[in-house]
N, C-alpha and C positions, 0 to 999 in steps of 0.2 A: 580481333574479336570486335564485332559490331554491337553496340548497345541498342536495345529495343527502344524505339522512339516513344512508345506510350508509357514507359516506366519512368518515374522520376529518378534522377541520378543517385539519390541517397536511399533508395528502397532496400538495397542489400545491407546497408549499414543498420537500418531500423530492424531488419529481420535478425541481424546478428545480436542486437541488444534485446530482442524480445524474450530470449531465454533468461535474462538476468533481471527481469522485472518483478520477480517474486519477493516475498518478505524474507529477511534473513532468519537463520535458525534461532537466534536468541530472541527475536521478536515473536516468533511462533511459540516458543516455550513460554515466554512471559504471558502471551495471550491465552494459552491453554491453562496456565496456573491461575490467571485472573478469572477465566470462565469457571473453573472448578470452585474457586473461592466465592464467586457471585452465586453460583447455583447452590452451594452448601449454605451460605448465609441466607439466601431466600427461602430455602427449605426449613430452616430453624426459626424463622420469624413467627411470632404469635399473630393471631388473627387481627389484633388491633393495629399492628404495624405493617400490614400487608400492602397498604397504599404507598408507604414510603419505600417498601421493597420493590414495587413496580417502577417507581421513579428511579431508584438505584440501578435496576436492570436496564432501563432506558438510557441512563447516563453511561453505563458501561458499554452499551451497543454504540452510542454516539462517539465515545472516545475510540473504540476499536475501529469504527468506520473512518474516523479522522486519521488514525495511524496508517491505514491502508491508502487513503487519499494522499497523505504526505509522501508516502513512498513513491507513488506514481508521479507526483509533481517533482520530486527529487530526481527521478530517472529522466524525466523530460528536460529538466534544467541541465543535467549532465550531458545529454545528447546535444542540446543547443550550444553549450560551452565547448564541447568537443568539435562541433561543426565550425564554430568561430575560430578555434585554435588551429584547425587544419585548413582554413580558408587562406588563399594566397593574399599576401599583403602588398599593397602598391605604394 
């Protein structure tokens, strides 16, 4: 079997890991519970505390985005470590 010359040799490996790049079930459950808590808390705020509520929602969105970003970075690090482990040693 001849490899296509325009494809990098690890393209098949990256496609194999593409399906596992999502968030785990426990992280999704925690994010849903946190989203419900934030929305209920924001709905119950009196008018005088609405500004603090907006800051709190922004903080929640920033933390959620960081969780997703950390997952992607973790997956990339695992791919690099797997590549290093499978590389031939001289």
